GUGU-401219 format. One line per 4 residues: number of its first residue (from 1); their letters; for each residue x, y, z of N, C-alpha, C. Coordinates in steps of 0.02 Angstrom, whole numbers, plus 50000, padded with zeros to 5 digits. Layout:
REM GUGU-401219
NUM) a) X:Y:Z:X:Y:Z:X:Y:Z  ... $
//
This chain:
REM GUGU-401219
1) xxxx) 50042:49940:50000:50000:50000:50000:50043:50063:50000  50017:50115:49969:50053:50178:49972:50047:50207:50042  50100:50237:50066:50099:50267:50132:50064:50334:50129  50015:50346:50174:49983:50412:50176:50033:50466:50195 $
5) xxxx) 50032:50521:50159:50080:50575:50172:50045:50632:50208  50056:50637:50274:50023:50688:50314:50050:50757:50297  50103:50761:50259:50132:50826:50241:50113:50848:50171  50064:50812:50141:50041:50829:50074:50020:50903:50071 $
9) xxxx) 50047:50943:50026:50035:51015:50025:49967:51033:49995  49913:51023:50034:49847:51043:50012:49846:51118:49999  49804:51142:49952:49804:51213:49935:49794:51258:49996  49747:51238:50041:49735:51279:50100:49797:51284:50143 $
13) xxxx) 49834:51229:50150:49892:51230:50194:49952:51264:50161  49956:51261:50094:50009:51298:50059:50000:51372:50074  49937:51394:50070:49923:51465:50085:49938:51480:50158  49919:51433:50201:49931:51441:50273:50005:51451:50287 $
17) xxxx) 50047:51409:50258:50119:51413:50270:50150:51474:50236  50122:51492:50178:50148:51549:50141:50137:51613:50182  50080:51615:50217:50062:51674:50255:50088:51672:50327  50120:51617:50345:50141:51609:50415:50187:51666:50436 $
21) xxxx) 50168:51698:50491:50209:51753:50518:50188:51764:50590  50233:51754:50635:50215:51758:50706:50191:51827:50725  50219:51879:50695:50200:51947:50716:50129:51964:50697  50104:51935:50641:50038:51955:50617:49982:51935:50664 $
25) xxxx) 49990:51881:50699:49937:51858:50744:49928:51905:50802  49979:51947:50815:49974:51994:50871:49915:52042:50861  49899:52057:50799:49845:52104:50787:49777:52076:50807  49773:52010:50818:49709:51979:50835:49697:51978:50910 $
29) xxxx) 49747:51996:50949:49744:51989:51021:49742:52057:51056  49691:52069:51098:49687:52133:51134:49750:52145:51176  49769:52208:51184:49829:52225:51222:49828:52198:51293  49769:52202:51325:49764:52180:51395:49776:52105:51400 $
33) xxxx) 49751:52069:51351:49760:51996:51352:49831:51977:51333  49859:52017:51287:49924:52001:51259:49979:51997:51312  49972:52036:51364:50025:52038:51414:50009:51995:51475  49951:51962:51475:49928:51927:51535:49975:51870:51555 $
37) xxxx) 50002:51834:51505:50041:51774:51522:50103:51789:51562  50129:51850:51553:50190:51867:51591:50177:51923:51641  50114:51930:51662:50096:51984:51708:50133:51978:51774  50149:51917:51793:50182:51906:51857:50258:51914:51852 $
41) xxxx) 50283:51929:51791:50354:51939:51783:50394:51876:51773  50361:51820:51762:50395:51756:51752:50354:51714:51705  50389:51673:51664:50353:51628:51620:50350:51557:51649  50370:51548:51711:50368:51482:51743:50296:51461:51756 $
45) xxxx) 50278:51399:51743:50210:51375:51757:50192:51385:51831  50134:51414:51843:50112:51425:51912:50092:51359:51945  50068:51312:51904:50046:51247:51929:50087:51194:51894  50122:51153:51931:50169:51106:51901:50136:51041:51878 $
49) xxxx) 50079:51024:51907:50044:50962:51888:49973:50981:51865  49954:50957:51806:49887:50971:51779:49850:50906:51764  49789:50903:51786:49747:50844:51775:49705:50857:51713  49715:50815:51663:49682:50825:51598:49636:50766:51582 $
53) xxxx) 49572:50780:51577:49524:50727:51562:49527:50705:51489  49505:50644:51477:49500:50619:51408:49448:50564:51405  49421:50554:51346:49376:50498:51331:49417:50448:51290  49407:50382:51301:49445:50331:51264:49430:50330:51189 $
57) xxxx) 49466:50373:51154:49461:50380:51081:49531:50390:51053  49541:50371:50991:49606:50379:50960:49630:50451:50962  49583:50499:50957:49604:50568:50953:49624:50600:51019  49627:50559:51072:49657:50583:51135:49733:50575:51132 $
61) xxxx) 49759:50550:51077:49829:50528:51072:49880:50581:51092  49872:50643:51068:49924:50693:51082:49927:50711:51156  49870:50709:51190:49869:50721:51262:49905:50665:51299  49889:50603:51280:49919:50544:51312:49994:50541:51298 $
65) xxxx) 50013:50552:51235:50084:50549:51216:50123:50604:51251  50093:50663:51259:50128:50718:51294:50146:50697:51365  50103:50656:51395:50116:50632:51463:50164:50573:51464  50147:50521:51426:50185:50459:51428:50257:50468:51404 $
69) xxxx) 50266:50508:51352:50333:50518:51324:50367:50581:51351  50336:50611:51400:50365:50667:51438:50381:50729:51397  50339:50744:51348:50345:50809:51315:50328:50864:51365  50284:50847:51413:50264:50896:51464:50323:50919:51506 $
73) xxxx) 50368:50873:51521:50426:50888:51563:50468:50945:51534  50473:50946:51468:50512:50997:51433:50487:51067:51448  50422:51072:51463:50391:51137:51474:50374:51150:51548  50403:51109:51591:50400:51122:51663:50336:51100:51698 $
77) xxxx) 50298:51054:51667:50237:51030:51699:50232:50954:51694  50184:50926:51729:50169:50856:51724:50094:50849:51708  50079:50820:51650:50010:50807:51631:49988:50739:51658  49934:50739:51696:49906:50677:51724:49840:50663:51689 $
81) xxxx) 49839:50616:51641:49777:50601:51605:49726:50569:51652  49663:50590:51644:49608:50563:51685:49554:50535:51640  49546:50469:51640:49498:50436:51596:49427:50447:51621  49384:50472:51576:49315:50488:51594:49266:50442:51556 $
85) xxxx) 49206:50435:51585:49158:50387:51558:49114:50417:51502  49104:50482:51502:49059:50513:51454:49078:50587:51445  49051:50617:51391:49064:50687:51380:49030:50730:51433  48974:50706:51459:48942:50742:51513:48988:50746:51575 $
89) xxxx) 49022:50691:51588:49069:50690:51644:49128:50737:51630  49151:50738:51569:49205:50784:51550:49183:50856:51563  49123:50872:51539:49096:50939:51550:49092:50957:51624  49063:50912:51663:49053:50927:51734:49119:50936:51771 $
93) xxxx) 49168:50895:51755:49232:50899:51790:49272:50961:51769  49260:50985:51709:49291:51048:51688:49258:51107:51725  49192:51107:51725:49155:51162:51755:49168:51168:51830  49171:51110:51865:49180:51114:51938:49253:51115:51960 $
97) xxxx) 49299:51111:51912:49370:51117:51928:49403:51053:51949  49368:50996:51945:49398:50933:51963:49454:50915:51915  49444:50931:51851:49498:50925:51802:49520:50995:51782  49584:51003:51770:49610:51069:51749:49594:51084:51676 $
101) xxxx) 49596:51032:51635:49584:51039:51564:49559:50972:51537  49544:50970:51473:49521:50906:51445:49529:50903:51370  49536:50843:51346:49523:50823:51277:49447:50825:51272  49420:50869:51228:49348:50881:51232:49320:50900:51164 $
105) xxxx) 49256:50885:51154:49221:50902:51092:49220:50977:51082  49236:50998:51021:49238:51070:51005:49171:51103:51023  49117:51075:50997:49052:51105:51007:49028:51104:51079  49052:51057:51119:49035:51055:51190:49059:51118:51224 $
109) xxxx) 49119:51140:51208:49148:51200:51238:49105:51261:51224  49082:51267:51163:49040:51324:51145:48971:51319:51178  48945:51258:51184:48881:51248:51217:48884:51270:51289  48936:51250:51325:48943:51269:51395:48952:51345:51401 $
113) xxxx) 48991:51374:51357:49003:51446:51359:48938:51485:51354  48891:51459:51314:48828:51494:51303:48770:51465:51344  48786:51415:51386:48735:51387:51428:48688:51339:51392  48711:51308:51339:48671:51260:51301:48697:51189:51317 $
117) xxxx) 48653:51145:51337:48674:51076:51352:48708:51068:51419  48693:51113:51466:48724:51107:51531:48733:51175:51564  48770:51177:51619:48781:51240:51654:48820:51290:51612  48808:51354:51623:48842:51406:51585:48905:51428:51622 $
121) xxxx) 48961:51427:51587:49024:51449:51616:49070:51471:51559  49108:51524:51570:49154:51547:51519:49209:51495:51508  49219:51477:51445:49265:51423:51428:49321:51448:51383  49373:51408:51376:49431:51425:51335:49454:51366:51293 $
125) xxxx) 49457:51376:51228:49487:51326:51183:49559:51348:51173  49606:51306:51195:49677:51324:51192:49708:51304:51125  49684:51250:51096:49711:51226:51033:49665:51172:51005  49673:51159:50941:49639:51103:50910:49683:51041:50917 $
129) xxxx) 49654:50984:50935:49694:50923:50945:49702:50882:50882  49651:50881:50840:49657:50839:50780:49609:50863:50726  49625:50843:50665:49580:50850:50608:49559:50779:50586  49497:50774:50561:49475:50712:50528:49470:50652:50576 $
133) xxxx) 49457:50594:50546:49462:50531:50582:49401:50507:50619  49342:50536:50608:49281:50509:50636:49243:50474:50579  49186:50445:50593:49149:50413:50539:49076:50404:50558  49035:50393:50507:48965:50375:50517:48958:50301:50501 $
137) xxxx) 48937:50263:50550:48929:50191:50544:48856:50173:50541  48838:50132:50493:48769:50107:50487:48769:50032:50503  48712:50007:50526:48708:49938:50549:48708:49888:50492  48730:49828:50508:48728:49773:50459:48657:49758:50439 $
141) xxxx) 48608:49771:50483:48538:49759:50466:48514:49806:50411  48539:49868:50411:48523:49914:50357:48554:49890:50292  48615:49863:50297:48649:49837:50238:48608:49781:50207  48578:49740:50248:48536:49685:50223:48475:49711:50184 $
145) xxxx) 48456:49773:50199:48400:49805:50164:48423:49843:50102  48487:49838:50086:48513:49870:50026:48544:49939:50037  48551:49960:50100:48580:50025:50115:48656:50022:50113  48687:50066:50076:48760:50071:50074:48785:50143:50084 $
149) xxxx) 48739:50191:50077:48759:50261:50082:48698:50304:50101  48707:50370:50100:48653:50414:50118:48593:50411:50072  48606:50406:50007:48552:50404:49958:48508:50343:49967  48539:50285:49976:48499:50224:49985:48466:50222:50054 $
153) xxxx) 48496:50255:50104:48463:50261:50169:48399:50302:50163  48402:50358:50127:48344:50400:50116:48289:50361:50081  48307:50321:50031:48258:50281:49994:48224:50231:50040  48262:50199:50084:48233:50150:50130:48186:50184:50180 $
157) xxxx) 48207:50242:50208:48165:50277:50256:48099:50299:50224  48102:50319:50161:48041:50339:50125:47996:50279:50111  48027:50222:50099:47989:50162:50080:47961:50124:50139  48003:50114:50190:47982:50074:50248:47975:50119:50309 $
161) xxxx) 47914:50134:50327:47901:50179:50383:47908:50141:50450  47955:50163:50489:47965:50137:50557:48008:50187:50594  48022:50174:50657:48067:50218:50694:48139:50200:50679  48176:50248:50651:48248:50240:50638:48286:50280:50691 $
165) xxxx) 48335:50249:50721:48371:50281:50776:48445:50288:50760  48471:50349:50770:48541:50364:50758:48571:50397:50821  48632:50378:50836:48664:50402:50898:48722:50448:50883  48731:50497:50927:48791:50538:50928:48815:50539:51000 $
169) xxxx) 48864:50580:51016:48895:50574:51082:48879:50630:51131  48853:50687:51105:48836:50743:51149:48795:50793:51109  48743:50823:51139:48697:50865:51101:48728:50922:51061  48778:50956:51089:48810:51011:51053:48877:50992:51022 $
173) xxxx) 48893:50928:51025:48960:50904:51006:48970:50896:50931  49030:50879:50913:49049:50872:50843:49010:50815:50809  49004:50759:50842:48972:50701:50810:48899:50714:50794  48865:50750:50839:48796:50769:50825:48793:50812:50762 $
177) xxxx) 48840:50861:50757:48839:50905:50699:48857:50869:50634  48903:50820:50638:48921:50783:50577:48862:50740:50553  48830:50704:50598:48777:50659:50575:48715:50699:50554  48702:50755:50588:48646:50798:50567:48659:50825:50497 $
181) xxxx) 48719:50850:50486:48736:50879:50421:48730:50826:50366  48756:50766:50380:48756:50712:50331:48686:50690:50315  48646:50678:50365:48576:50658:50354:48539:50711:50314  48546:50774:50335:48510:50828:50303:48530:50837:50230 $
185) xxxx) 48593:50824:50215:48617:50831:50146:48580:50783:50099  48553:50729:50126:48515:50681:50086:48440:50689:50096  48420:50746:50126:48349:50759:50134:48317:50726:50193  48357:50702:50240:48331:50670:50300:48336:50718:50358 $
189) xxxx) 48279:50739:50386:48279:50785:50443:48295:50745:50506  48351:50760:50539:48371:50721:50597:48326:50728:50658  48279:50776:50655:48234:50787:50712:48162:50765:50699  48144:50756:50636:48075:50735:50621:48070:50670:50583 $
193) xxxx) 48120:50655:50541:48117:50593:50501:48146:50533:50537  48191:50546:50584:48223:50492:50623:48228:50515:50696  48248:50469:50738:48259:50485:50809:48333:50486:50821  48357:50536:50860:48427:50538:50878:48435:50534:50953 $
197) xxxx) 48485:50497:50975:48497:50486:51046:48571:50499:51062  48586:50507:51125:48654:50518:51148:48681:50455:51183  48739:50433:51161:48771:50373:51189:48845:50386:51198  48876:50370:51255:48948:50379:51263:48987:50338:51212 $
201) xxxx) 49042:50364:51187:49080:50329:51134:49094:50255:51147  49121:50236:51206:49138:50165:51215:49077:50118:51215  49016:50147:51220:48956:50105:51223:48920:50099:51156  48947:50133:51104:48914:50133:51039:48907:50063:51010 $
205) xxxx) 48961:50027:51008:48961:49961:50976:48914:49913:51012  48916:49913:51078:48872:49869:51117:48798:49885:51104  48782:49948:51098:48712:49967:51085:48690:49947:51015  48734:49953:50966:48716:49930:50899:48709:49855:50897 $
209) xxxx) 48751:49821:50934:48750:49748:50935:48682:49721:50959  48652:49754:51007:48587:49731:51034:48528:49762:50998  48541:49799:50945:48487:49825:50903:48456:49890:50925  48491:49929:50966:48463:49991:50992:48469:50049:50943 $
213) xxxx) 48506:50040:50889:48516:50095:50842:48529:50070:50772  48513:50113:50724:48525:50097:50653:48591:50126:50629  48617:50174:50665:48680:50204:50646:48705:50250:50700  48769:50269:50694:48797:50316:50742:48856:50353:50711 $
217) xxxx) 48872:50409:50742:48933:50446:50724:48975:50452:50787  49038:50432:50781:49083:50430:50839:49154:50432:50814  49200:50443:50859:49271:50441:50843:49297:50369:50841  49356:50361:50812:49389:50296:50812:49415:50280:50882 $
221) xxxx) 49422:50216:50900:49420:50159:50854:49352:50125:50849  49298:50158:50873:49235:50123:50880:49200:50110:50814  49213:50150:50762:49185:50134:50696:49217:50071:50668  49282:50066:50674:49316:50007:50649:49301:49945:50692 $
225) xxxx) 49291:49957:50756:49272:49902:50801:49206:49870:50778  49158:49912:50755:49095:49886:50729:49104:49842:50668  49154:49860:50627:49169:49820:50567:49202:49754:50587  49250:49758:50632:49284:49697:50656:49233:49649:50687 $
229) xxxx) 49185:49676:50723:49134:49635:50756:49077:49616:50709  49081:49639:50646:49032:49622:50594:48961:49643:50611  48954:49701:50643:48887:49726:50658:48871:49791:50622  48922:49819:50588:48910:49882:50553:48961:49895:50499 $
233) xxxx) 48951:49950:50461:48997:49968:50408:49003:50045:50405  49057:50069:50377:49068:50141:50371:49032:50167:50309  48982:50209:50320:48945:50240:50264:48981:50302:50239  49015:50337:50286:49051:50398:50267:49101:50415:50321 $
237) xxxx) 49159:50438:50300:49207:50465:50348:49192:50540:50356  49209:50568:50412:49195:50639:50422:49240:50683:50379  49300:50659:50363:49342:50697:50316:49310:50698:50247  49267:50649:50234:49229:50649:50171:49175:50702:50171 $
241) xxxx) 49152:50723:50230:49102:50776:50237:49136:50844:50234  49189:50853:50273:49228:50915:50275:49300:50895:50285  49339:50899:50231:49409:50880:50236:49448:50928:50280  49487:50899:50326:49525:50938:50375:49480:50977:50422 $
245) xxxx) 49425:50945:50442:49381:50977:50491:49411:50974:50561  49391:51022:50603:49414:51020:50673:49375:50966:50709  49404:50940:50761:49369:50887:50798:49374:50899:50873  49422:50867:50907:49430:50879:50979:49476:50939:50990 $
249) xxxx) 49468:50969:51048:49511:51025:51067:49540:51012:51137  49592:51050:51153:49616:51053:51222:49579:51111:51253  49535:51096:51301:49493:51148:51329:49497:51153:51404  49482:51212:51429:49480:51224:51501:49433:51282:51513 $
253) xxxx) 49425:51302:51574:49384:51361:51589:49425:51424:51578  49390:51479:51564:49423:51544:51558:49456:51562:51624  49425:51541:51679:49452:51553:51745:49520:51521:51755  49529:51460:51728:49594:51426:51734:49648:51466:51698 $
257) xxxx) 49633:51491:51638:49683:51529:51600:49701:51593:51638  49651:51625:51666:49663:51687:51703:49707:51675:51764  49695:51620:51798:49731:51605:51860:49799:51575:51846  49805:51534:51793:49867:51499:51779:49888:51509:51706 $
261) xxxx) 49900:51570:51683:49915:51582:51613:49977:51546:51587  50030:51543:51628:50091:51510:51606:50082:51435:51603  50042:51408:51649:50028:51336:51648:49988:51318:51585  49939:51361:51568:49900:51349:51507:49944:51349:51446 $
265) xxxx) 49991:51397:51443:50038:51400:51386:50082:51338:51383  50109:51317:51441:50154:51260:51443:50118:51195:51423  50057:51188:51448:50016:51129:51431:50002:51127:51356  49984:51184:51328:49970:51188:51256:50033:51172:51215 $
269) xxxx) 50089:51199:51235:50152:51187:51200:50170:51112:51201  50161:51080:51259:50177:51009:51265:50134:50967:51218  50070:50984:51213:50025:50944:51171:50037:50958:51097  50052:51020:51079:50071:51035:51009:50133:50993:50991 $
273) xxxx) 50182:50993:51035:50245:50957:51023:50231:50882:51014  50187:50854:51056:50171:50783:51051:50136:50768:50986  50090:50812:50965:50055:50801:50902:50103:50804:50843  50152:50848:50846:50202:50852:50793:50242:50787:50789 $
277) xxxx) 50259:50759:50847:50296:50696:50849:50256:50640:50818  50192:50637:50834:50149:50584:50807:50148:50587:50731  50141:50647:50703:50135:50655:50630:50201:50650:50592  50256:50644:50628:50321:50644:50595:50332:50582:50551 $
281) xxxx) 50307:50524:50572:50319:50463:50533:50267:50410:50548  50264:50361:50503:50219:50305:50514:50241:50263:50574  50306:50261:50586:50332:50225:50644:50306:50257:50708  50306:50323:50710:50281:50358:50769:50206:50347:50778 $
285) xxxx) 50170:50343:50723:50098:50330:50727:50085:50259:50753  50125:50211:50732:50118:50143:50758:50133:50140:50832  50184:50176:50852:50202:50179:50923:50146:50211:50963  50116:50263:50935:50060:50297:50967:50001:50249:50977 $
289) xxxx) 49987:50210:50925:49932:50161:50929:49945:50112:50986  50007:50090:50994:50025:50045:51049:50013:50077:51117  50031:50141:51122:50024:50176:51185:49951:50184:51204  49910:50210:51158:49841:50226:51176:49796:50165:51179 $
293) xxxx) 49817:50109:51149:49777:50048:51153:49777:50018:51223  49824:50038:51264:49830:50011:51332:49765:50019:51371  49754:49975:51418:49692:49976:51457:49683:50040:51497  49737:50075:51510:49732:50138:51547:49703:50194:51503 $
297) xxxx) 49702:50182:51437:49679:50234:51391:49618:50210:51351  49627:50187:51289:49570:50166:51249:49547:50096:51266  49593:50054:51288:49576:49985:51310:49547:49944:51253  49586:49935:51200:49565:49893:51144:49626:49863:51112 $
301) xxxx) 49616:49820:51063:49673:49790:51028:49708:49843:50985  49773:49841:50984:49811:49890:50945:49791:49887:50872  49776:49828:50847:49759:49820:50776:49695:49857:50759  49651:49868:50807:49589:49904:50794:49603:49978:50785 $
305) xxxx) 49656:50002:50815:49675:50073:50810:49721:50087:50752  49770:50044:50741:49826:50061:50698:49807:50070:50625  49760:50030:50598:49745:50034:50527:49722:50104:50507  49672:50130:50541:49647:50197:50523:49694:50252:50546 $
309) xxxx) 49734:50238:50597:49786:50286:50617:49836:50295:50560  49847:50243:50521:49893:50245:50464:49858:50265:50399  49792:50277:50403:49755:50296:50344:49734:50238:50300  49735:50177:50327:49717:50118:50288:49646:50097:50306 $
313) xxxx) 49601:50113:50260:49530:50106:50273:49498:50045:50239  49451:50015:50274:49408:49962:50249:49338:49980:50273  49291:49989:50227:49224:50011:50249:49180:49955:50273  49205:49893:50269:49167:49836:50295:49119:49805:50245 $
317) xxxx) 49112:49835:50186:49067:49806:50135:49102:49804:50067  49169:49794:50069:49204:49780:50008:49250:49834:49980  49250:49893:50010:49293:49946:49985:49352:49956:50032  49412:49959:50004:49472:49974:50043:49510:50030:50007 $
321) xxxx) 49542:50073:50045:49580:50128:50015:49630:50157:50064  49681:50189:50036:49729:50227:50077:49706:50300:50076  49691:50326:50135:49663:50393:50140:49717:50442:50164  49738:50487:50120:49789:50537:50140:49761:50588:50188 $
325) xxxx) 49695:50588:50197:49663:50637:50240:49634:50605:50303  49669:50555:50328:49647:50522:50389:49665:50568:50449  49657:50542:50509:49668:50583:50569:49739:50612:50571  49741:50677:50583:49805:50713:50588:49808:50750:50654 $
329) xxxx) 49869:50759:50680:49878:50790:50745:49920:50854:50743  49952:50868:50686:49993:50928:50681:49992:50957:50610  50016:50917:50562:50012:50936:50491:50041:51005:50478  50104:51013:50499:50140:51077:50490:50105:51135:50525 $
333) xxxx) 50072:51121:50581:50039:51173:50620:49968:51190:50598  49947:51163:50542:49880:51178:50516:49825:51150:50561  49838:51092:50590:49789:51059:50633:49778:51098:50698  49831:51118:50730:49826:51140:50799:49802:51212:50808 $
337) xxxx) 49806:51253:50756:49784:51322:50763:49707:51325:50770  49681:51359:50821:49609:51362:50833:49575:51417:50793  49563:51404:50729:49532:51454:50685:49466:51479:50714  49457:51544:50714:49394:51573:50739:49335:51549:50698 $
341) xxxx) 49345:51542:50633:49289:51522:50589:49265:51451:50605  49310:51409:50631:49289:51341:50650:49239:51344:50708  49256:51384:50758:49210:51391:50815:49144:51422:50793  49146:51470:50748:49086:51503:50724:49043:51454:50684 $
345) xxxx) 49074:51407:50650:49034:51357:50613:48992:51315:50660  49021:51294:50716:48982:51255:50764:48924:51296:50791  48935:51360:50803:48880:51403:50826:48826:51407:50772  48845:51410:50709:48796:51415:50655:48753:51352:50652 $
349) xxxx) 48783:51294:50667:48745:51232:50667:48702:51226:50730  48726:51251:50785:48684:51252:50845:48622:51295:50833  48630:51349:50797:48573:51391:50779:48529:51356:50729  48559:51325:50679:48521:51290:50627:48474:51238:50657 $
353) xxxx) 48497:51203:50707:48458:51148:50736:48419:51168:50798  48414:51233:50811:48372:51257:50865:48401:51250:50934  48464:51232:50939:48496:51228:51005:48507:51298:51033  48520:51345:50989:48521:51416:51007:48455:51446:50982 $
357) xxxx) 48420:51481:51026:48355:51509:51009:48360:51574:50970  48418:51605:50971:48429:51665:50931:48502:51667:50910  48517:51709:50862:48586:51714:50838:48630:51750:50888  48686:51720:50906:48734:51755:50950:48776:51803:50909 $
361) xxxx) 48818:51840:50942:48869:51880:50906:48926:51830:50891  48922:51799:50833:48965:51742:50817:49039:51757:50826  49063:51811:50798:49134:51826:50801:49156:51843:50871  49116:51881:50907:49134:51900:50975:49140:51838:51020 $
365) xxxx) 49094:51792:51013:49096:51730:51052:49159:51690:51035  49173:51683:50970:49232:51645:50949:49296:51676:50975  49301:51742:50974:49361:51775:50999:49369:51765:51074  49313:51761:51110:49316:51750:51182:49337:51679:51199 $
369) xxxx) 49311:51630:51161:49324:51560:51177:49392:51536:51151  49406:51548:51088:49468:51525:51057:49526:51571:51078  49567:51547:51123:49619:51589:51152:49681:51592:51109  49677:51635:51059:49732:51643:51012:49795:51669:51047 $
373) xxxx) 49787:51705:51102:49844:51731:51138:49885:51674:51169  49850:51627:51200:49884:51569:51230:49917:51527:51176  49879:51515:51122:49907:51474:51068:49968:51506:51038  49966:51572:51027:50023:51608:50997:50087:51597:51038 $
377) xxxx) 50080:51604:51103:50139:51597:51147:50164:51525:51148  50117:51477:51148:50137:51407:51146:50170:51389:51080  50142:51415:51026:50171:51403:50959:50242:51430:50954  50253:51488:50985:50320:51517:50985:50369:51472:51022 $
381) xxxx) 50345:51442:51076:50388:51398:51116:50408:51335:51078  50364:51310:51035:50379:51249:50997:50399:51263:50925  50402:51328:50907:50420:51349:50839:50371:51321:50787  50307:51327:50802:50255:51307:50755:50233:51369:50716 $
385) xxxx) 50219:51362:50651:50199:51420:50611:50129:51445:50630  50117:51509:50616:50053:51540:50629:50026:51568:50564  49959:51567:50556:49930:51596:50495:49923:51671:50500  49916:51703:50443:49905:51775:50443:49833:51791:50464 $
389) xxxx) 49786:51748:50443:49716:51759:50457:49690:51708:50507  49642:51728:50549:49614:51681:50598:49553:51643:50573  49537:51652:50508:49481:51616:50478:49505:51579:50416  49465:51532:50394:49482:51495:50333:49419:51479:50294 $
393) xxxx) 49426:51466:50230:49371:51448:50187:49370:51373:50178  49312:51342:50188:49307:51269:50181:49249:51251:50135  49254:51192:50105:49202:51167:50061:49178:51100:50086  49112:51091:50089:49083:51029:50112:49067:50983:50054 $
397) xxxx) 49053:50920:50071:49043:50869:50019:48982:50882:49976  48934:50922:50001:48874:50937:49964:48880:51002:49924  48942:51029:49922:48954:51090:49885:48948:51154:49925  48926:51148:49988:48920:51207:50031:48987:51238:50047 $
401) xxxx) 48988:51305:50051:49049:51342:50067:49040:51380:50133  49092:51382:50172:49091:51419:50236:49154:51460:50240  49146:51525:50251:49204:51569:50258:49202:51611:50321  49150:51604:50361:49146:51640:50424:49124:51712:50419 $
405) xxxx) 49105:51735:50359:49090:51806:50350:49020:51826:50370  48971:51784:50360:48902:51800:50377:48869:51738:50406  48883:51725:50470:48860:51663:50502:48784:51661:50507  48753:51717:50520:48680:51718:50527:48647:51697:50461 $
409) xxxx) 48669:51727:50407:48642:51709:50342:48657:51637:50324  48716:51614:50341:48735:51545:50327:48689:51497:50365  48676:51510:50429:48634:51466:50469:48563:51462:50441  48541:51517:50410:48473:51520:50383:48469:51491:50312 $
413) xxxx) 48526:51475:50282:48527:51456:50211:48509:51384:50197  48506:51343:50249:48495:51272:50238:48420:51255:50228  48408:51213:50180:48340:51192:50166:48312:51150:50223  48355:51105:50249:48334:51063:50306:48363:51094:50369 $
417) xxx) 48320:51119:50412:48341:51149:50475:48281:51151:50522  48296:51170:50585:48243:51175:50635:48226:51248:50648  48278:51288:50658:48269:51359:50676:48246:51400:50615 $
//
């Protein structure tokens, strides 16, 4: 097989690197915030040990590797990973301060910040942890009915009237937004034509096995686990919906950043560094799979993780391919930068599906949550490139374009929506 090249110069990333300039990002950061990290006159971490939550998914890798391989030590801290049972638990432990930070769903952070899907608290996205690498899995029972993709699923739903159930992992989270977008692109309203439920990632396969759902969207390795167990197949990868989409982030409360600015910077630098190491070679990716497969982390067979970690895909119904756009953790710095437009996109979908009852000030919220100041300082510490612009233009599989310029109009533009 051809080896997937994580350094493939996609047009967006060529532009990203061409425009890279550390000084330019300074214009995006208010003066008062810009000086906060060194307000105490020292760049030493205020807190030497940080407890970082995670859910057992492949995309927790850079957090785990930063700890296990001691990238954290280089920046004067110790990351202590804390395995959590659900995204609700991740949310609660962040909000109440039991965990200092977490590997967390992008959209969850915005939901908490605005008081949607739980308690309201000011939150901070320090960096993006990964691009790509999730999937939509449909059941083997649907395959027996002739379903192989979204179009055939729509045909079956129109033909055979019954309750169809699809699962995601959290109401405001990434997986909910991916499966809603995918269903809607084929004319299936996720709120009226089918039923959607919330299930913790490690429980997805077990629930499909006993017939509780027709499909789900979740992170790896649980999509591939369904294939190995012969109970489901991959109908679509999320990179097929939006190539190089944001997924998990390193998140904490705004209060944590205010109280421990140097610790936040050091933690972010350590995780950026770990992600860069993972993406350096296939050997490093294999080593990463071995590390995170351990029972202390994902608790599964290494073989279930490593194939898709290397970009070697099997959809479970006869198609195999090498995907150059599989899960990435650094990709020359393109992955880890927390683009404001990415956060605004999740807000637009929260509005589209009625999770937000009115339009927020999209850009103001994104600037408050995505801490470009912390990321800038961490990137300088690890010598990671920075973009000139804090937004990017993306194209979806259905032809839709998003550039972050008019989020209200964008949210209203969809034919299938709730709000």
